[in-house]
C-alpha positions as CSV (number, residue, x, y, z in Angstrom):
1,M,170.5,99.8,124.4
2,K,171.1,99.4,128.3
3,T,172.5,95.8,128.1
4,E,175.0,97.4,125.7
5,K,176.1,100.4,128.3
6,I,176.6,97.8,131.5
7,L,178.5,95.7,129.4
8,L,180.5,98.8,128.2
9,F,180.9,99.6,131.7
10,G,182.3,96.3,132.7
11,F,184.3,95.8,130.5
12,D,186.3,99.5,130.9
13,F,186.5,98.5,134.6
14,L,188.1,95.0,133.9
15,L,190.9,96.7,131.7
16,L,191.6,99.5,134.8
17,L,191.5,96.5,137.2
18,F,194.3,94.5,134.9
19,T,196.1,97.9,134.7
20,F,197.0,98.8,138.2
21,L,196.7,95.5,139.7
22,P,200.0,94.5,139.5
23,I,201.2,98.6,140.7
24,V,198.9,98.2,143.8
25,F,201.1,94.7,144.5
26,G,204.1,95.8,143.6
27,E,204.1,99.1,146.0
28,T,202.4,96.7,148.6
29,F,205.1,94.5,148.6
30,E,207.8,97.5,149.0
31,K,206.1,98.9,151.5
32,T,205.5,96.1,153.8
33,P,209.2,94.7,154.9
34,E,207.7,91.5,156.9
35,S,206.3,90.6,154.0
36,I,209.7,89.6,152.2
37,N,210.7,87.2,153.7
38,Q,207.3,85.2,153.5
39,I,207.6,86.1,149.8
40,E,211.2,84.7,150.1
41,K,210.0,81.7,151.8
42,Q,207.1,80.7,149.5
43,A,208.6,83.0,146.1
44,G,207.7,80.4,144.4
45,N,203.8,79.9,145.2
46,I,203.4,84.0,145.1
47,H,204.6,84.3,141.6
48,W,202.8,81.3,140.3
49,E,199.5,82.7,141.8
50,Y,200.0,86.3,140.3
51,L,200.9,84.4,137.1
52,L,197.8,82.5,137.0
53,L,195.4,85.1,138.0
54,S,197.0,87.5,135.3
55,L,196.0,85.2,132.8
56,F,192.4,84.2,133.9
57,F,191.8,88.0,133.9
58,I,193.8,88.4,130.2
59,F,191.5,85.1,128.6
60,G,187.9,86.5,130.3
61,T,188.6,89.9,129.1
62,F,189.1,88.3,125.7
63,F,186.5,86.2,125.7
64,L,184.2,88.8,126.8
65,M,185.2,91.3,123.8
66,I,184.5,88.3,122.0
67,F,180.9,87.9,123.2
68,F,180.2,91.4,123.4
69,N,180.8,91.7,119.7
70,W,178.7,88.5,118.8
71,Q,175.8,90.5,120.7
72,L,176.2,94.0,118.7
73,K,176.1,91.8,115.2
74,K,173.0,90.1,116.7
75,K,171.6,93.2,117.3
76,A,172.8,94.8,114.1
77,L,171.4,92.2,112.3
78,K,167.6,92.0,113.7
79,A,167.6,95.9,113.2
80,H,168.1,95.1,109.8
81,S,165.3,92.7,109.3
82,A,163.0,94.7,110.5
83,L,164.4,97.7,108.6
84,I,163.4,95.3,105.7
85,K,160.2,94.3,106.8
86,I,159.0,97.7,107.2
87,E,160.3,98.9,104.0
88,K,158.1,95.8,102.6
89,N,154.9,96.5,104.2
90,H,155.3,100.3,103.6
91,Q,155.6,98.9,99.8
92,N,152.8,96.3,100.3
93,L,150.6,99.4,101.7
94,V,151.8,101.9,98.5
95,N,150.5,99.3,96.5
96,N,147.4,98.3,97.2
97,L,146.5,101.6,97.9
98,P,143.2,102.5,95.8
99,I,144.9,105.7,94.9
100,G,147.7,106.3,92.2
101,I,151.0,107.8,94.5
102,Y,154.3,109.3,92.7
103,R,157.7,110.3,92.2
104,A,158.2,112.7,89.4
105,E,161.2,115.0,88.3
106,P,160.5,118.8,88.1
107,G,160.4,121.2,85.4
108,E,158.2,120.7,82.0
109,N,160.4,117.6,80.7
110,G,160.3,115.4,84.1
111,K,160.2,111.7,84.2
112,V,157.8,109.6,86.1
113,L,160.6,108.0,88.4
114,M,158.3,106.0,90.3
115,A,154.3,104.8,90.5
116,N,152.5,102.2,92.2
117,P,150.3,100.0,90.6
118,E,146.9,101.9,90.6
119,L,148.5,104.7,89.0
120,F,149.7,102.2,86.4
121,K,146.1,100.7,86.2
122,M,144.7,104.2,86.6
123,F,146.2,105.2,83.3
124,G,145.9,102.3,81.2
125,F,149.5,100.8,81.6
126,S,150.5,96.8,82.5
127,K,152.4,96.2,85.6
128,K,154.9,94.8,83.1
129,D,154.9,98.3,81.2
130,T,157.8,100.6,82.2
131,S,157.2,102.8,79.4
132,L,155.4,105.2,82.0
133,M,158.2,105.4,84.4
134,N,161.3,104.9,82.1
135,F,160.4,107.2,78.6
136,M,157.0,108.9,79.2
137,R,157.7,112.9,80.0
138,V,154.6,114.0,83.0
139,S,153.5,116.9,80.6
140,D,152.5,113.8,77.9
141,I,149.7,112.9,79.7
142,Y,148.5,116.1,80.2
143,V,145.6,117.6,77.5
144,N,147.3,120.6,77.8
145,P,151.3,120.1,78.0
146,D,151.0,124.4,79.2
147,Q,149.1,123.1,82.0
148,R,152.2,121.0,83.6
149,K,154.1,124.1,83.2
150,Y,151.6,126.1,85.1
151,F,151.1,123.6,87.9
152,S,155.4,122.8,88.4
153,Q,155.3,126.8,89.1
154,I,152.4,126.9,91.2
155,L,153.9,124.0,93.3
156,M,157.4,125.4,93.5
157,Q,156.1,128.6,94.7
158,K,153.8,127.3,97.5
159,K,156.0,123.8,98.1
160,S,153.2,122.2,98.3
161,V,149.2,121.8,96.7
162,S,145.7,119.5,96.9
163,G,143.2,118.6,95.0
164,V,144.1,120.2,91.8
165,E,141.6,118.8,89.1
166,L,142.9,118.2,85.6
167,Q,141.9,116.2,82.8
168,L,144.9,114.0,81.4
169,K,145.3,111.7,78.9
170,K,145.6,108.1,78.9
171,K,147.6,105.3,77.4
172,D,144.7,104.8,74.7
173,G,144.8,108.4,74.4
174,S,141.4,108.7,76.0
175,Y,140.5,111.7,78.7
176,I,140.0,111.2,82.7
177,W,139.9,113.6,85.0
178,V,141.8,113.3,88.4
179,S,142.6,115.0,91.3
180,V,146.4,115.5,92.2
181,T,147.5,116.4,95.8
182,A,151.6,117.0,95.7
183,Q,154.8,118.3,97.6
184,I,158.3,118.9,96.7
185,T,160.8,116.8,98.7
186,K,164.7,116.5,99.0
187,D,166.8,113.6,98.8
188,E,170.5,114.2,98.5
189,D,170.4,117.8,97.4
190,K,167.9,116.5,94.6
191,I,164.0,118.0,93.9
192,F,161.4,115.6,93.5
193,F,157.6,115.7,93.2
194,D,156.0,113.5,95.2
195,G,152.1,113.0,95.4
196,T,149.2,111.1,95.0
197,V,146.4,110.7,91.9
198,E,142.7,110.1,92.6
199,N,140.4,109.2,90.0
200,I,137.6,111.2,90.0
201,N,136.2,110.7,86.3
202,E,132.9,109.2,87.6
203,K,132.4,112.2,90.6
204,K,132.7,114.2,87.2
205,K,130.4,112.7,84.6
206,S,127.7,112.9,88.5
207,Q,128.4,116.4,88.2
208,E,127.9,116.8,84.6
209,K,124.9,114.6,84.8
210,L,123.8,116.9,88.2
211,R,124.3,120.5,85.9
212,I,122.5,118.9,83.0
213,A,119.7,117.8,85.6
214,H,119.9,121.2,86.8
215,Q,119.5,122.9,84.2
216,K,116.4,121.2,82.9
217,I,114.9,122.1,86.2
218,S,115.9,126.0,85.8
219,D,114.2,125.7,82.4
220,I,111.3,123.7,83.7
221,L,111.3,126.9,86.2
222,E,111.9,129.0,84.0
223,F,109.0,128.4,81.4
224,L,106.6,127.8,84.4
225,P,103.2,129.4,83.8
226,D,102.9,130.7,87.5
227,P,105.6,133.0,88.8
228,T,107.6,131.3,90.8
229,F,111.2,132.2,93.4
230,V,113.3,129.9,95.3
231,I,115.5,130.7,98.4
232,D,118.0,128.7,99.7
233,E,118.8,127.8,103.7
234,K,120.4,131.3,104.0
235,K,117.1,133.1,102.6
236,K,118.8,134.0,99.1
237,V,117.4,134.0,96.1
238,I,118.6,131.7,93.5
239,A,115.7,131.6,91.3
240,W,113.5,134.4,89.6
241,N,111.7,132.7,86.7
242,R,110.4,134.8,84.1
243,A,106.7,135.1,84.9
244,I,107.7,136.4,88.1
245,E,109.5,138.8,86.3
246,K,106.4,140.0,84.7
247,M,104.1,139.3,87.7
248,T,106.5,142.3,89.6
249,G,108.5,144.3,87.3
250,I,112.0,143.3,88.8
251,S,113.6,141.4,86.1
252,K,116.6,138.5,87.2
253,K,119.8,140.6,87.8
254,D,118.2,142.7,90.4
255,I,116.4,140.2,92.5
256,L,119.1,137.0,92.4
257,G,121.7,137.1,95.5
258,T,119.9,139.3,97.6
259,R,118.2,138.0,101.5
260,D,116.5,139.8,104.2
261,H,113.3,139.0,103.2
262,S,113.9,141.2,100.0
263,Y,111.9,139.1,97.6
264,A,108.8,140.6,99.7
265,I,109.4,144.1,98.8
266,P,107.4,143.5,95.2
267,F,104.5,142.4,96.9
268,Y,103.9,144.3,100.2
269,G,106.2,147.8,99.4
270,E,108.9,146.6,102.6
271,K,110.9,143.8,103.7
272,R,109.0,140.9,105.9
273,K,107.8,137.0,105.9
274,M,106.1,135.8,103.3
275,L,104.9,132.3,102.9
276,I,107.9,131.0,102.1
277,D,109.3,131.4,105.8
278,F,106.9,129.9,107.6
279,L,107.3,126.2,106.3
280,D,109.7,125.5,109.2
281,Q,107.2,126.6,111.4
282,E,104.4,124.8,113.5
283,D,100.9,125.0,112.3
284,E,99.7,127.3,115.4
285,I,102.5,129.7,114.5
286,I,101.6,129.4,111.0
287,S,97.6,130.3,111.6
288,E,98.0,133.3,113.4
289,K,99.2,134.8,110.3
290,Y,97.3,132.9,108.1
291,P,94.3,131.7,109.7
292,K,92.8,129.8,106.3
293,F,96.2,128.3,105.4
294,K,95.9,124.8,104.0
295,R,98.9,122.3,104.2
296,I,99.4,119.0,102.3
297,G,102.4,117.2,103.5
298,N,105.6,119.4,103.2
299,N,103.2,121.8,101.0
300,I,101.2,125.0,102.7
301,S,98.7,127.2,100.9
302,V,96.4,130.3,101.5
303,E,94.8,133.0,99.3
304,V,96.6,136.4,100.0
305,F,95.6,140.0,99.4
306,V,98.9,141.6,98.2
307,P,99.0,145.4,98.4
308,A,102.1,146.7,96.3
309,L,101.4,145.0,93.4
310,N,99.4,146.8,90.2
311,N,100.9,149.7,90.8
312,N,99.9,149.5,94.5
313,Q,96.4,148.7,93.6
314,G,96.9,145.3,95.2
315,A,95.7,141.9,93.9
316,Y,94.4,138.5,95.7
317,L,97.1,135.5,95.0
318,L,96.9,131.9,95.7
319,A,100.5,131.3,97.1
320,N,101.8,127.7,97.6
321,A,105.1,127.1,99.2
322,S,107.3,124.1,99.4
323,A,110.7,123.0,101.5
324,L,113.3,121.6,99.6
325,L,115.0,118.6,101.6
326,D,118.4,117.2,100.9
327,T,118.6,113.1,101.2
328,N,119.1,113.8,104.9
329,G,115.4,115.4,105.0
330,K,117.4,118.3,106.1
331,I,115.8,121.7,104.7
332,V,118.2,123.4,102.5
333,G,116.0,125.4,100.5
334,A,112.1,126.7,99.4
335,I,110.0,127.3,96.4
336,E,107.3,129.2,96.0
337,S,104.6,129.5,93.2
338,L,101.9,132.6,93.2
339,R,99.1,133.0,91.2
340,D,96.6,135.6,90.5
341,I,93.1,135.1,91.5
342,T,92.0,138.8,91.5
343,Q,89.5,137.9,88.5
344,Q,88.4,135.1,90.2
345,K,87.5,136.7,93.6
346,E,85.7,139.3,91.4
347,Y,83.7,136.7,89.9
348,Q,82.8,135.0,93.5
349,K,81.5,138.2,95.0
350,Q,79.8,138.7,91.2
351,L,78.5,135.1,91.7
352,K,77.6,135.3,95.3
353,K,75.1,138.6,94.5
354,S,73.6,136.3,91.5
355,Y,72.8,133.8,94.3
356,E,71.4,136.1,96.8
357,K,69.2,137.3,93.9
358,L,68.4,133.9,93.0
359,K,67.4,132.7,96.3
360,E,65.3,135.5,96.8
361,L,63.4,134.4,93.4
362,D,63.3,130.7,95.1
363,H,61.9,131.9,98.1
364,A,59.6,133.9,95.6
365,K,58.5,130.6,93.4
366,D,58.1,128.7,96.4
367,D,55.3,130.9,97.7
368,F,53.5,131.1,93.9
369,I,54.0,127.5,94.0
370,A,52.1,127.0,97.5
371,I,49.5,129.7,96.3
372,A,48.8,128.2,93.1
373,S,48.8,124.7,94.0
374,H,46.2,125.4,96.6
375,E,44.5,127.6,94.6
376,L,44.5,125.0,91.9
377,R,43.3,122.0,94.1
378,T,40.4,123.9,95.5
379,P,38.4,124.0,91.8
380,M,39.9,120.8,90.7
381,T,38.4,119.3,93.8
382,V,34.8,120.8,92.9
383,I,35.1,119.8,89.6
384,R,36.1,115.9,90.4
385,G,33.1,115.9,92.7
386,Y,30.8,117.3,90.2
387,A,32.0,114.7,87.7
388,S,31.7,112.0,90.2
389,M,28.5,112.4,90.8
390,M,27.2,113.8,87.5
391,L,28.5,110.3,86.8
392,E,26.6,108.5,90.1
393,D,23.0,110.9,90.0
394,Y,22.6,110.7,86.7
395,D,24.0,107.2,85.1
396,Q,21.0,106.5,83.3
397,E,19.9,109.8,81.5
398,I,23.6,111.0,80.1
399,P,24.5,109.2,76.6
400,N,27.7,106.9,77.0
401,E,30.0,109.1,74.8
402,V,29.0,112.4,77.2
403,K,30.0,109.2,80.1
404,S,33.3,108.6,78.7
405,Q,34.0,112.7,78.7
406,I,32.9,113.1,82.0
407,R,35.1,110.0,82.9
408,Q,38.3,111.8,81.6
409,I,37.3,114.9,83.2
410,E,37.0,112.9,86.7
411,T,40.3,110.9,85.7
412,N,42.4,114.0,85.1
413,S,41.4,115.9,87.7
414,K,42.0,113.6,90.0
415,R,45.6,113.3,88.7
416,L,46.0,116.8,88.6
417,I,44.5,116.9,92.6
418,E,47.5,114.1,93.2
419,M,50.3,116.0,91.2
420,V,49.2,119.5,93.3
421,N,49.6,117.0,96.2
422,D,52.9,115.6,95.2
423,M,54.2,119.6,94.1
424,L,53.2,121.0,97.7
425,D,55.3,118.0,99.4
426,I,57.8,118.7,97.3
427,A,58.0,122.3,98.1
428,K,57.6,122.1,101.8
429,I,60.4,119.4,101.9
430,E,62.8,122.0,99.9
431,S,61.6,124.7,102.0
432,G,63.1,122.7,105.0
433,S,59.6,122.2,106.5
434,L,61.1,118.5,107.6
435,T,63.3,119.8,110.1
436,K,59.9,121.0,112.0
437,T,59.0,117.5,111.8
438,K,58.7,115.1,115.5
439,V,60.0,112.1,115.7
440,S,58.5,109.5,118.0
441,E,59.4,105.9,118.7
442,I,57.5,103.3,116.6
443,Q,56.7,99.6,116.2
444,I,57.2,98.6,112.5
445,E,54.5,95.7,112.6
446,K,52.1,98.1,113.7
447,V,52.6,100.3,110.5
448,I,52.8,97.8,108.1
449,Q,49.6,96.1,109.5
450,E,47.7,99.8,108.8
451,I,49.1,99.8,105.5
452,Q,47.9,96.6,104.4
453,D,44.7,97.8,105.7
454,H,44.4,101.1,103.8
455,F,45.3,99.1,100.5
456,L,42.9,96.3,101.2
457,P,40.1,97.4,99.4
458,I,42.2,98.8,96.4
459,A,43.7,95.3,96.6
460,K,40.6,93.2,96.1
461,E,39.4,95.5,93.4
462,K,42.1,95.0,91.5
463,N,42.5,91.2,92.8
464,I,45.8,91.9,94.2
465,I,47.3,90.4,97.4
466,I,49.4,92.1,99.7
467,Q,51.1,90.1,101.9
468,S,53.4,90.7,105.0
469,C,56.9,88.7,106.0
470,L,58.2,89.3,109.1
471,P,60.3,88.0,111.3
472,E,59.4,85.7,114.8
473,K,61.0,88.0,117.4
474,P,59.6,91.7,117.4
475,L,61.3,94.3,115.7
476,P,63.1,97.3,117.5
477,K,61.2,100.2,117.3
478,I,62.3,103.4,115.2
479,F,62.7,106.7,115.8
480,Y,60.5,108.4,112.9
481,N,57.8,110.7,112.0
482,L,55.2,108.5,111.4
483,E,53.0,110.6,108.9
484,K,56.3,110.8,106.8
485,L,56.5,106.3,107.2
486,K,53.3,106.2,106.2
487,Q,53.9,108.3,103.3
488,V,56.3,107.0,101.6
489,F,54.9,103.3,102.3
490,T,52.0,104.6,100.6
491,N,53.8,106.2,97.6
492,L,55.6,102.8,97.2
493,I,53.0,100.3,97.1
494,A,50.4,102.6,95.0
495,N,53.5,102.7,92.7
496,A,53.9,99.0,92.8
497,I,50.0,98.4,92.0
498,K,50.3,100.4,89.1
499,Y,52.7,98.1,87.3
500,I,51.0,95.0,88.4
501,P,48.8,92.9,85.9
502,K,45.3,92.0,86.5
503,E,44.6,88.5,88.3
504,T,48.1,87.7,89.3
505,G,49.0,90.4,91.4
506,K,51.5,90.0,94.6
507,I,53.0,92.9,96.8
508,I,55.1,91.6,99.5
509,I,56.6,93.9,102.6
510,S,59.2,92.5,104.1
511,V,61.2,93.7,107.1
512,E,65.2,92.7,108.6
513,K,67.2,94.1,111.3
514,E,70.8,95.1,110.0
515,D,73.3,97.0,112.2
516,N,71.3,99.7,113.2
517,F,69.1,100.0,110.9
518,L,66.0,98.2,109.3
519,N,65.8,97.1,106.1
520,I,62.2,97.3,104.3
521,K,61.7,95.5,101.2
522,I,58.3,96.6,98.7
523,I,58.5,93.5,96.4
524,D,56.1,93.2,93.2
525,N,55.6,90.5,90.6
526,G,55.1,93.3,88.5
527,T,57.0,94.4,85.2
528,G,60.1,95.5,86.8
529,I,62.6,98.2,85.9
530,S,65.3,98.6,83.2
531,K,68.5,98.9,85.0
532,H,69.5,102.4,83.5
533,Y,66.1,103.9,85.1
534,Y,67.7,102.5,89.0
535,Q,69.6,106.3,89.5
536,K,67.4,107.9,87.2
537,I,64.0,106.9,88.5
538,F,64.2,109.0,91.7
539,E,64.3,112.2,89.5
540,K,62.1,114.6,89.4
541,F,59.0,113.6,86.7
542,Q,60.5,110.7,85.7
543,V,58.1,107.9,85.0
544,A,59.6,104.0,84.1
545,E,58.8,102.7,81.0
546,S,56.0,99.9,81.3
547,S,54.4,97.2,78.6
548,I,51.2,97.4,80.7
549,K,48.9,100.7,79.9
550,K,47.9,102.0,83.0
551,E,47.3,105.5,83.9
552,K,50.5,107.4,84.9
553,G,51.7,108.8,87.8
554,T,52.9,112.2,88.4
555,G,56.7,111.1,88.7
556,L,56.9,112.9,91.9
557,G,56.5,110.0,94.5
558,L,59.7,108.1,94.3
559,T,61.4,111.4,94.7
560,I,59.4,112.3,98.1
561,C,60.4,108.7,99.4
562,Q,63.8,109.7,98.7
563,Q,64.2,112.9,100.0
564,I,61.9,111.9,103.3
565,V,64.3,108.1,103.6
566,E,67.6,110.6,103.4
567,F,66.1,113.5,105.4
568,F,66.0,110.7,108.4
569,G,69.3,109.2,108.0
570,G,68.5,106.2,105.8
571,K,68.9,105.1,102.1
572,I,66.7,103.8,99.3
573,W,67.3,101.9,96.0
574,V,65.8,99.9,93.6
575,Q,66.7,96.7,92.3
576,N,64.5,94.0,90.2
577,S,63.8,90.9,92.3
578,I,65.0,87.3,91.3
579,E,61.9,85.3,92.6
580,E,59.3,87.3,91.4
581,G,60.6,88.8,88.6
582,G,59.2,92.5,89.8
583,A,60.5,95.3,91.4
584,E,62.2,95.3,94.5
585,F,62.2,98.7,96.5
586,H,65.0,98.8,99.5
587,F,64.9,101.4,102.1
588,T,66.5,101.6,105.2
589,V,65.2,103.4,108.6
590,P,67.2,103.8,111.7
591,T,66.8,102.2,115.3
592,V,68.8,104.6,117.3
593,L,68.0,108.1,117.8
594,T,71.0,110.3,116.3
595,E,70.8,114.3,115.8
596,K,70.7,113.6,112.5
597,N,67.1,112.1,112.9
598,Q,65.5,115.0,115.4
599,K,67.0,117.9,112.9
600,K,68.8,118.9,109.5
601,E,69.3,121.8,107.5
602,V,68.1,121.6,104.3
603,K,70.4,123.7,102.2
604,R,68.8,125.5,99.5
605,T,71.0,125.3,96.1
606,M,70.6,126.4,92.2
607,K,70.0,123.0,91.7
608,T,67.0,122.9,94.0
609,F,66.3,126.2,92.0
610,S,66.1,124.7,88.9
611,L,63.6,121.5,89.8
612,N,61.6,124.0,91.0
613,N,61.3,125.7,88.2
614,S,60.5,122.7,86.2
615,I,57.8,122.1,88.9
616,S,55.9,125.8,87.7
617,M,56.8,124.4,84.3
618,K,54.6,121.2,84.8
619,L,51.8,123.2,86.4
């Protein structure tokens, strides 16, 4: 534009110059007499010079006008090409937009004047199909034609609308949900409806699925057996199921939509925070209000007493609250379920009282067993002593039939004394006497040698070999009570002797170091133990079946072994020996002194009471 202005200014300047030049020269010639002589002398030269100068300016102006006109046409052509390109780009943009664009006539019978390919596709028309634009009225694609009338009226009033959701008809008669944005435009005094159409069919389907899912969740929530309520992020109550209506006496219509902790009134008689309000708090803050709360992920639970329930008589509730999160992990609400555990609490109180009474009875029974055992052991020892003395001193004088009966007295009195001793041991262990035992450093090789020496006479009598299998290097010392360790060895080896056949008997004592423990094995070549007895055999009064008919034990020896071993931090188990074919008892003892070796609280339970009861029944 600046170049055009400069050219126009130059053109105007030349015209003025050519207009006033002759006048200037004419006036100059008239006012200068001296020049007349010169002009007369050079008349011919001056005339031709002026003529040539005039022609030069005339033709220059002509060619300048032609050039200026050519430049203007060139500029106009370029501007026209740019305009065509812009229109083409605009058309491409409109045609490639993923939403429908239209221009339609106003009124109930208005037609579609322009539509982009996306709109054709949206309503099931092909690009060559012109029926949408040329023949179809806009109202024809409405499911309800009255909606077109209403839409036109609203648009005429507001001049523009956006996000209007409509259900329209496609070419094949099926329905489609769309979101329409429109505005009124004027072109040469004509009014048009211009706008966009977005296909929201999938959105509507998703909304419908979401609505159905929400309804299902609401139905599930409604019929949950536990009283439950839900709040949104603004603490507004949005769900209140039947169970909580029954518990509180507050109906949905009275509580839904309320805020400001109104849900706490039926429970506490006032507006205040409940467990559901602490979900976004740190554990330290929660523990100030609920010291015994438990957290598992986003869920927290606690037992609380609410004073306002049951006509202000109060109730104990088990409350569980969980946060409701959106896809980004933001809390958008919370749910709390409640369970009345008042009756359960009463049962617990009664059970606690019953337990205390049983503990008293248990202690009384322990005292009774101890006294009865002592009282039984003394006369039984006398009976056994007299029976042994009669067999030794009057062997020749007593008939064989009487001898047999005396031997039965001796054998049964011995067995009863062993049972009494075992029951006394059980009673002591279960009464917590092991906590008073002292531990010391023990060299296991020395203990095994003493045990072998102790059983040597019995082994020779029954033709049984007892041998040890120990590593060449000295084993580490263990921390144990010496007497209790010997008792475990004695019970296990005595048990093995009972189930070993004569003339072929063998018992092996082996020790292996495993981490901070010694694994001690007592292996025999007896009849072995059935697999279903592996765990059962350590229970009270359990005796394994055997094909060898020998004197039966009390059924308490292995129980005593288990309690001693486990008290000192070890384990005991049994399996059948692959090499020897008999039983293989394992027990472990620690090589490191721990608090468990030094002190252990023996818990007295209902099971202990029942087991002691079984002991008294045996007596």
